N, CA and C of each residue as an Amber inpcrd file, in Angstrom:
protein
   471
 -68.5870000  74.5240000   0.7220000 -67.6940000  74.3140000  -0.3900000
 -66.9830000  75.6330000  -0.7120000 -65.7050000  75.5570000  -1.0300000
 -64.9060000  76.7410000  -1.3180000 -65.1880000  77.2010000  -2.7430000
 -65.3640000  78.4960000  -2.8990000 -65.5770000  79.0610000  -4.2260000
 -64.2230000  79.1580000  -4.9230000 -64.0290000  78.3580000  -5.9480000
 -62.7530000  78.3000000  -6.6530000 -62.4110000  79.6300000  -7.3050000
 -63.3970000  80.3080000  -7.8320000 -63.1500000  81.5880000  -8.4860000
 -62.6460000  82.6200000  -7.4800000 -63.2440000  82.6320000  -6.2990000
 -62.8320000  83.5790000  -5.2650000 -61.4370000  83.2350000  -4.7620000
 -61.1360000  81.9480000  -4.6410000 -59.8340000  81.5000000  -4.1820000
 -58.7290000  81.9410000  -5.1350000 -59.0050000  81.8940000  -6.4310000
 -58.0190000  82.2940000  -7.4350000 -58.0500000  83.7800000  -7.7410000
 -58.9780000  84.5080000  -7.1420000 -59.0610000  85.9430000  -7.3860000
 -59.7420000  86.2930000  -8.6870000 -60.5520000  85.3850000  -9.2080000
 -61.2580000  85.6050000 -10.4650000 -62.6900000  86.0320000 -10.1870000
 -63.3220000  86.7470000 -11.1200000 -64.7300000  87.1110000 -10.9200000
 -65.6130000  85.8740000 -10.9950000 -66.6270000  85.8590000 -10.1720000
 -67.5480000  84.7300000 -10.1150000 -68.5180000  84.8280000 -11.2880000
 -68.5710000  83.8210000 -12.1760000 -69.4640000  83.8980000 -13.3340000
 -70.9390000  83.8270000 -12.9460000 -71.2560000  83.3790000 -11.7290000
 -72.6490000  83.2810000 -11.2960000 -73.2190000  84.6390000 -10.9270000
 -72.3500000  85.5820000 -10.5840000 -72.8320000  86.9110000 -10.2100000
 -73.2490000  87.6720000 -11.4550000 -74.0240000  88.6990000 -11.2300000
 -74.5460000  89.5110000 -12.3180000 -73.4410000  90.4070000 -12.8760000
 -73.4550000  90.6830000 -14.1660000 -72.4600000  91.5400000 -14.8040000
 -72.5680000  92.9630000 -14.2820000 -73.7680000  93.3950000 -13.9180000
 -73.9810000  94.7410000 -13.3830000 -73.2120000  94.9040000 -12.0780000
 -73.1770000  93.8670000 -11.2540000 -72.4410000  93.9350000  -9.9940000
 -70.9470000  94.1000000 -10.2350000 -70.4170000  93.4990000 -11.3060000
 -68.9970000  93.6250000 -11.6100000 -68.6280000  95.0540000 -11.9580000
 -69.5050000  95.7660000 -12.6960000 -69.1950000  97.1450000 -13.0520000
 -69.2290000  98.0390000 -11.8230000 -70.0910000  97.7410000 -10.8720000
 -70.1370000  98.5290000  -9.6390000 -68.8600000  98.3440000  -8.8310000
 -68.3720000  97.1100000  -8.7590000 -67.1540000  96.8780000  -7.9890000
 -65.9520000  97.5250000  -8.6600000 -65.9530000  97.6240000  -9.9820000
 -64.8510000  98.3020000 -10.6680000 -64.8410000  99.7800000 -10.3170000
 -66.0050000 100.3990000 -10.2740000 -66.0800000 101.8060000  -9.9170000
 -65.6470000 102.0200000  -8.4720000 -65.9840000 101.1000000  -7.5970000
 -65.5950000 101.2320000  -6.2010000 -64.0970000 101.0400000  -6.0300000
 -63.4920000 100.1380000  -6.8060000 -62.0720000  99.8840000  -6.6460000
 -61.2260000 101.0480000  -7.1350000 -61.7450000 101.8850000  -8.0300000
 -60.9650000 103.0240000  -8.4910000 -60.7960000 104.0620000  -7.3930000
 -61.6960000 104.0640000  -6.3910000 -61.5730000 104.9870000  -5.2690000
 -60.6150000 104.4510000  -4.2150000 -60.1490000 103.2160000  -4.3660000
 -59.2280000 102.6140000  -3.4210000 -57.8920000 103.3530000  -3.4840000
 -57.3700000 103.8380000  -2.3720000 -56.1230000 104.6000000  -2.4130000
 -54.8990000 103.7430000  -2.6740000 -55.0220000 102.4420000  -2.6870000
 -53.8810000 101.5760000  -2.9360000 -53.2410000 101.1250000  -1.6380000
 -52.1660000 100.3670000  -1.7240000 -51.5240000  99.8500000  -0.5150000
 -50.8340000 100.9600000   0.2720000 -50.7800000 100.7690000   1.5670000
 -50.1080000 101.7370000   2.4440000 -49.1620000 100.9780000   3.3660000
 -48.1090000 101.6560000   3.7550000 -47.1580000 101.0460000   4.6790000
 -47.5810000 101.3490000   6.1070000 -46.8260000 100.8390000   7.0540000
 -47.1540000 101.0810000   8.4600000 -46.9580000 102.5460000   8.8290000
 -46.1110000 103.2530000   8.0790000 -45.9070000 104.6750000   8.3630000
 -46.9260000 105.5420000   7.6340000 -47.9060000 104.9160000   7.0090000
 -49.0170000 105.5700000   6.2990000 -48.5650000 106.2870000   5.0310000
 -47.3630000 106.0610000   4.5520000 -46.9300000 106.6620000   3.2880000
 -47.4510000 105.8100000   2.1380000 -47.7910000 106.4380000   1.0360000
 -48.3190000 105.7140000  -0.1170000 -47.2020000 104.9730000  -0.8450000
 -47.5580000 103.7990000  -1.3640000 -46.6610000 103.0520000  -2.2330000
 -46.9310000 103.4620000  -3.6740000 -45.9250000 103.3060000  -4.5170000
 -46.1270000 103.5170000  -5.9480000 -46.5750000 102.1970000  -6.5560000
 -47.6530000 102.2180000  -7.2870000 -48.1350000 101.0310000  -7.9790000
 -47.3850000 100.9360000  -9.3000000 -46.3910000 100.0340000  -9.3790000
 -45.5580000  99.9330000 -10.5750000 -46.3040000  99.3320000 -11.7560000
 -47.4970000  98.8100000 -11.5310000 -48.3280000  98.3220000 -12.6230000
 -49.1380000  99.4210000 -13.2690000 -49.0670000 100.6130000 -12.7230000
 -49.7950000 101.7660000 -13.2440000 -49.2320000 102.1590000 -14.6120000
 -50.0680000 102.5450000 -15.5710000 -49.5690000 102.9290000 -16.9020000
 -48.5310000 104.0500000 -16.8670000 -48.5990000 104.9210000 -15.8850000
 -47.6260000 106.0030000 -15.7690000 -46.2080000 105.4570000 -15.6620000
 -46.0190000 104.4270000 -14.8370000 -44.6840000 103.8720000 -14.6430000
 -44.2390000 103.0470000 -15.8390000 -45.1450000 102.3270000 -16.4680000
 -44.7450000 101.5380000 -17.6330000 -44.3520000 102.4420000 -18.7930000
 -45.0080000 103.5980000 -18.9260000 -44.6100000 104.5460000 -19.9720000
 -43.2140000 105.0840000 -19.7010000 -42.9010000 105.3570000 -18.4430000
 -41.5680000 105.8610000 -18.1020000 -40.4900000 104.8280000 -18.3940000
 -40.7350000 103.5740000 -18.0370000 -39.7180000 102.5560000 -18.2770000
 -39.5630000 102.2650000 -19.7580000 -40.6260000 102.3760000 -20.5390000
 -40.5030000 102.1860000 -21.9830000 -39.6120000 103.2540000 -22.5900000
 -39.6790000 104.4700000 -22.0640000 -38.8220000 105.5350000 -22.5800000
 -37.3710000 105.3290000 -22.1690000 -37.1320000 104.7620000 -20.9920000
 -35.7720000 104.5940000 -20.4930000 -35.0720000 103.3750000 -21.0810000
 -35.8130000 102.3100000 -21.3240000 -35.2190000 101.0680000 -21.8170000
 -35.4450000 100.9760000 -23.3200000 -34.3660000 100.9520000 -24.1130000
 -34.5520000 100.8590000 -25.5650000 -35.0590000  99.4740000 -25.9730000
 -35.7640000  99.4400000 -27.0790000 -36.2640000  98.1750000 -27.6050000
 -35.0900000  97.3230000 -28.0890000 -35.2050000  96.0230000 -27.9240000
 -34.1480000  95.1160000 -28.3600000 -34.0740000  95.1100000 -29.8810000
 -32.8620000  95.1790000 -30.3930000 -32.6500000  95.1720000 -31.8310000
 -32.2790000  93.7800000 -32.3410000 -31.7830000  92.9350000 -31.4470000
 -31.3300000  91.6070000 -31.8420000 -32.3270000  90.5630000 -31.3500000
 -32.4340000  89.4810000 -32.0950000 -33.3550000  88.3970000 -31.7590000
 -32.6170000  87.0740000 -31.7840000 -33.2460000  86.0550000 -31.2600000
 -32.7960000  84.6810000 -31.4310000 -33.8500000  84.0080000 -32.2950000
 -33.4350000  83.5780000 -33.4790000 -34.3570000  82.9450000 -34.4260000
 -34.1350000  81.4370000 -34.3470000 -35.1840000  80.7040000 -34.0070000
 -35.1210000  79.2500000 -33.8670000 -35.8340000  78.6230000 -35.0550000
 -35.0990000  77.8220000 -35.8220000 -35.6630000  77.1930000 -37.0160000
 -35.6400000  75.6780000 -36.8860000 -36.7210000  75.0540000 -37.3560000
 -36.8220000  73.6000000 -37.4330000 -37.2880000  73.2500000 -38.8390000
 -37.0270000  72.0390000 -39.2830000 -37.5390000  71.6380000 -40.5970000
 -39.0620000  71.6590000 -40.6280000 -39.6090000  72.0210000 -41.7980000
 -41.0630000  72.0620000 -41.9500000 -41.5940000  70.6560000 -42.2250000
 -42.8660000  70.5640000 -42.6060000 -43.4660000  69.2360000 -42.8110000
 -42.8860000  68.5180000 -44.0270000 -42.2060000  69.2590000 -44.9040000
 -41.5380000  68.6420000 -46.0540000 -40.0630000  68.3900000 -45.7720000
 -39.6590000  68.5040000 -44.5080000 -38.2930000  68.2650000 -44.0430000
 -37.2810000  69.2310000 -44.6610000 -37.7070000  70.4800000 -44.8890000
 -36.8090000  71.5110000 -45.4130000 -36.6560000  72.6060000 -44.3650000
 -35.5060000  73.2610000 -44.3790000 -35.2760000  74.3970000 -43.4930000
 -35.4900000  75.6610000 -44.3160000 -36.4270000  76.4910000 -43.8880000
 -36.7520000  77.7260000 -44.6040000 -35.7960000  78.8310000 -44.1520000
 -34.8360000  79.1830000 -44.9990000 -33.8200000  80.1740000 -44.6500000
 -34.0220000  81.5020000 -45.3670000 -35.1510000  81.6850000 -46.0360000
 -35.4060000  82.9390000 -46.7300000 -35.5230000  84.0660000 -45.7100000
 -34.8230000  85.1510000 -45.9610000 -34.8760000  86.3150000 -45.0830000
 -33.9420000  86.2440000 -43.8900000 -33.2330000  85.1390000 -43.7290000
 -32.3410000  85.0110000 -42.5760000 -31.0610000  85.8260000 -42.7420000
 -30.6910000  86.1610000 -43.9860000 -29.5140000  87.0210000 -44.1980000
 -29.7310000  88.3780000 -43.5480000 -30.9320000  88.9140000 -43.6780000
 -31.2340000  90.2070000 -43.0560000 -31.1760000  90.1100000 -41.5380000
 -31.6560000  89.0060000 -40.9850000 -31.6070000  88.8200000 -39.5300000
 -30.1640000  88.7550000 -39.0390000 -29.2990000  88.0740000 -39.7900000
 -27.8870000  87.9810000 -39.4030000 -27.2360000  89.3520000 -39.4710000
 -27.5460000  90.1190000 -40.5000000 -26.9770000  91.4670000 -40.6290000
 -27.4490000  92.3920000 -39.5210000 -28.6640000  92.1730000 -39.0120000
 -29.1680000  92.9870000 -37.9020000 -28.5390000  92.5760000 -36.5730000
 -27.8580000  91.4330000 -36.5400000 -27.2160000  90.9730000 -35.3130000
 -27.9490000  89.8470000 -34.6230000 -28.9790000  89.3170000 -35.2280000
 -29.7440000  88.2260000 -34.6160000 -28.9960000  86.9060000 -34.7520000
 -29.1380000  86.0540000 -33.7570000 -28.5230000  84.7390000 -33.7800000
 -29.5300000  83.7370000 -34.3350000 -29.0630000  82.8620000 -35.2150000
 -29.9160000  81.8480000 -35.8300000 -29.5630000  80.4930000 -35.2210000
 -30.5490000  79.8050000 -34.6740000 -30.3850000  78.4420000 -34.1830000
 -31.2050000  77.5230000 -35.0730000 -30.5540000  76.5080000 -35.6180000
 -31.2390000  75.5550000 -36.4940000 -31.2040000  74.1910000 -35.8130000
 -32.3800000  73.6340000 -35.5630000 -32.5200000  72.3570000 -34.8750000
 -32.8640000  71.2780000 -35.8940000 -31.9160000  70.3630000 -36.1280000
 -32.1190000  69.2870000 -37.1020000 -32.3240000  67.9330000 -36.4180000
 -32.6700000  67.9260000 -35.1390000 -32.8290000  66.6520000 -34.4260000
 -33.9880000  65.8220000 -34.9660000 -34.9800000  66.4670000 -35.5540000
 -36.1060000  65.6990000 -36.1040000 -35.7080000  64.9310000 -37.3660000
 -34.5370000  65.2360000 -37.9140000 -34.0680000  64.5430000 -39.1190000
 -33.0430000  63.4610000 -38.8030000 -32.9700000  63.0180000 -37.5540000
 -31.9580000  62.0280000 -37.1790000 -32.1680000  60.6940000 -37.8960000
 -33.3900000  60.3920000 -38.2810000 -33.6750000  59.1410000 -38.9900000
 -33.4740000  59.2770000 -40.5030000 -33.1520000  60.4940000 -40.9800000
 -32.9140000  60.7330000 -42.4130000 -31.5760000  61.4550000 -42.5830000
 -30.4610000  60.7290000 -42.5340000 -29.1480000  61.3820000 -42.5700000
 -28.8790000  62.1600000 -43.8590000 -29.3940000  61.7080000 -44.9820000
 -29.1680000  62.4200000 -46.2380000 -29.8620000  63.7740000 -46.2270000
 -31.1020000  63.8140000 -45.7850000 -31.8300000  65.0830000 -45.7180000
 -31.2060000  66.0070000 -44.6760000 -30.7220000  65.4260000 -43.6010000
 -30.0430000  66.2230000 -42.5730000 -28.7920000  66.8780000 -43.1540000
 -28.0370000  66.1410000 -43.9580000 -26.8350000  66.7020000 -44.5890000
 -27.1840000  67.8130000 -45.5750000 -28.2830000  67.6510000 -46.3040000
 -28.7190000  68.6900000 -47.2450000 -29.0570000  69.9730000 -46.4870000
 -29.8060000  69.8400000 -45.4120000 -30.1730000  71.0180000 -44.6110000
 -28.9390000  71.6430000 -43.9780000 -28.0300000  70.8130000 -43.5270000
 -26.7950000  71.3220000 -42.9200000 -25.9760000  72.1060000 -43.9450000
 -25.9060000  71.6090000 -45.1800000 -25.1720000  72.3330000 -46.2380000
 -25.8230000  73.6690000 -46.5450000 -27.1560000  73.7220000 -46.5200000
 -27.8450000  75.0030000 -46.7590000 -27.5350000  76.0090000 -45.6630000
 -27.4850000  75.5340000 -44.4250000 -27.1510000  76.4200000 -43.3090000
 -25.6990000  76.8800000 -43.4260000 -24.8030000  75.9720000 -43.7870000
 -23.3950000  76.3410000 -43.9570000 -23.2170000  77.3330000 -45.0960000
 -23.9740000  77.1870000 -46.1700000 -23.8680000  78.1430000 -47.2780000
 -24.3830000  79.5180000 -46.8660000 -25.3880000  79.5640000 -45.9990000
 -25.8650000  80.8450000 -45.4780000 -24.7640000  81.5290000 -44.6720000
 -24.0250000  80.7500000 -43.8900000 -22.9040000  81.3110000 -43.1420000
 -21.7930000  81.7880000 -44.0550000 -21.5010000  81.0310000 -45.1140000
 -20.4470000  81.4250000 -46.0550000 -20.8050000  82.6980000 -46.8040000
 -22.0600000  82.8620000 -47.1650000 -22.4960000  84.0740000 -47.8680000
 -22.2190000  85.3060000 -47.0130000 -22.4130000  85.1840000 -45.7100000
 -22.2250000  86.3090000 -44.7930000 -20.8390000  86.3280000 -44.1540000
 -19.9430000  85.4320000 -44.5810000 -18.5880000  85.3190000 -44.0260000
 -18.6090000  85.1010000 -42.5140000 -19.5250000  84.2710000 -42.0610000
 -19.6650000  83.9570000 -40.6400000 -19.6170000  82.4380000 -40.4960000
 -18.8000000  81.9210000 -39.5720000 -18.7520000  80.4650000 -39.3980000
 -20.0240000  79.9400000 -38.7420000 -20.3340000  78.6950000 -39.0480000
 -21.4830000  78.0120000 -38.4500000 -20.9390000  77.1020000 -37.3580000
 -21.5210000  77.1900000 -36.1660000 -21.0590000  76.4080000 -35.0250000
 -22.0440000  75.2870000 -34.7330000 -21.4930000  74.1210000 -34.4120000
 -22.3150000  72.9990000 -33.9830000 -22.3390000  73.0000000 -32.4620000
 -23.5210000  72.9240000 -31.8790000 -23.6610000  72.9940000 -30.4310000
 -23.7440000  71.6310000 -29.7630000 -23.7700000  70.5700000 -30.5550000
 -23.7530000  69.2310000 -29.9680000 -22.8900000  68.3190000 -30.8340000
 -22.6410000  67.1030000 -30.3510000 -21.6940000  66.2190000 -31.0250000
 -22.2080000  65.6530000 -32.3370000 -23.4940000  65.4580000 -32.4740000
 -24.0060000  64.8630000 -33.7130000 -24.4290000  65.9120000 -34.7380000
 -24.0300000  67.1590000 -34.5510000 -24.2750000  68.2570000 -35.5050000
 -25.7540000  68.4460000 -35.8340000 -26.6130000  68.2370000 -34.8690000
 -28.0340000  68.4390000 -35.1380000 -28.5360000  69.7900000 -34.6390000
 -27.7290000  70.5080000 -33.8810000 -28.0910000  71.8410000 -33.4110000
 -26.9980000  72.8010000 -33.8690000 -27.3470000  73.6490000 -34.8430000
 -26.3770000  74.5540000 -35.4590000 -26.6810000  75.9910000 -35.0690000
 -25.6230000  76.7940000 -34.9420000 -25.7850000  78.1920000 -34.5720000
 -25.0020000  79.0630000 -35.5410000 -25.6610000  80.1130000 -36.0240000
 -24.9950000  81.1450000 -36.8160000 -25.0750000  82.4220000 -35.9890000
 -23.9360000  82.9190000 -35.4990000 -23.9940000  84.1570000 -34.7170000
 -24.3040000  85.3390000 -35.6200000 -24.9720000  86.3140000 -35.0680000
 -25.2970000  87.5130000 -35.8220000 -24.0930000  88.4250000 -35.9530000
 -24.2300000  89.4240000 -36.7730000 -23.1640000  90.3880000 -36.9920000
 -22.8420000  91.1000000 -35.6820000 -21.5700000  91.1210000 -35.3180000
 -21.1490000  91.7870000 -34.0960000 -21.1780000  90.9110000 -32.8590000
 -21.5330000  89.6360000 -32.9800000 -21.5440000  88.7300000 -31.8250000
 -20.1770000  88.0900000 -31.6610000 -19.8180000  87.8310000 -30.4060000
 -18.5640000  87.1460000 -30.1040000 -18.8710000  85.7400000 -29.6220000
 -18.0670000  84.7890000 -30.0790000 -18.2370000  83.3920000 -29.6800000
 -16.9030000  82.9060000 -29.1310000 -16.9130000  82.3400000 -27.9310000
 -15.7020000  81.8140000 -27.3060000 -15.4020000  80.4480000 -27.9080000
 -14.3500000  80.3760000 -28.7360000 -13.9960000  79.1140000 -29.3850000
 -12.8370000  78.4140000 -28.6920000 -12.2350000  79.0490000 -27.6870000
 -11.1020000  78.4180000 -26.9960000 -11.5690000  77.5400000 -25.8460000
 -12.4800000  78.0600000 -25.0310000 -12.9410000  77.3080000 -23.8630000
 -14.2750000  76.6190000 -24.1120000 -14.9080000  76.9290000 -25.2210000
 -16.1750000  76.3020000 -25.6230000 -17.2420000  76.4120000 -24.5400000
 -17.3960000  77.6070000 -23.9890000 -18.4310000  77.8610000 -22.9960000
 -19.4690000  78.7790000 -23.6020000 -20.7110000  78.4520000 -23.3520000
 -21.8100000  79.2540000 -23.8670000 -22.4900000  79.9770000 -22.7200000
 -23.0930000  81.1120000 -23.0300000 -23.8950000  81.8360000 -22.0520000
 -23.1280000  82.9440000 -21.3730000 -23.8770000  83.8520000 -20.7780000
 -23.2800000  85.0130000 -20.1370000 -22.6770000  84.6750000 -18.7760000
 -23.1990000  83.6960000 -18.0510000 -22.6820000  83.3550000 -16.7250000
 -21.2070000  82.9650000 -16.8060000 -20.8560000  82.1760000 -17.8090000
 -19.4740000  81.7320000 -17.9400000 -18.5570000  82.8810000 -18.3310000
 -19.0500000  83.8280000 -19.0960000 -18.2160000  84.9240000 -19.5710000
 -18.1420000  86.0760000 -18.5780000 -19.0620000  86.1660000 -17.6180000
 -19.0550000  87.2580000 -16.6440000 -17.8570000  87.1780000 -15.7130000
 -17.4180000  85.9780000 -15.3650000 -16.3200000  85.8150000 -14.4180000
 -14.9840000  86.2180000 -15.0270000 -14.8740000  86.2190000 -16.3410000
 -13.6170000  86.5470000 -16.9980000 -13.4360000  88.0380000 -17.2000000
 -14.4790000  88.8220000 -17.0760000 -14.3890000  90.2660000 -17.3110000
 -13.7100000  90.9850000 -16.1810000
C-alpha cells in the first residue's frame, strides 16, 4: 500500500517526533539544488531573498473593498469614505436582495449618497443594477467603450 503522507511530501504521523527533529537537522546540511555545471542555485524561498524583495516592492496602498448586505439586509458603509479617499475601489453586491426590490433601492440610494458626498459617480456593472462600483480617488474609468480591466486598456497605450 502506498503511504499517502510520503506521496504528498508530508511527515508521517506514525513516526516518532524525535525522528522528525533529526531529519530537520540533517536537512540543514543539505547544500541545496545544483545544476549540471555544479553551480549553486539561489533558493528564492530563503528569508534573505524575501527580505530583499520586500524592500524593493512597496506595499500596496489601494484595496478593493467588497461589500454585501448583512443578515439584516443592510449595507454597512461606515468608514468607506476613508477608503475612497485612500484610492480604494468599493464594490457593492446587491444580488442577494433581488427578491426585495424596495430594500435593494434603499441600499442603492445609500451607496449613491456615499458617491455624492465624495463627488464620485457610482457605476453599475450589470444591467439590473445589483453590482455597484465606486472608484477610489485617482482612479480612471473608461465610460466611452465600457471595458473593464487592465487587459482591455493595455492595447490602447
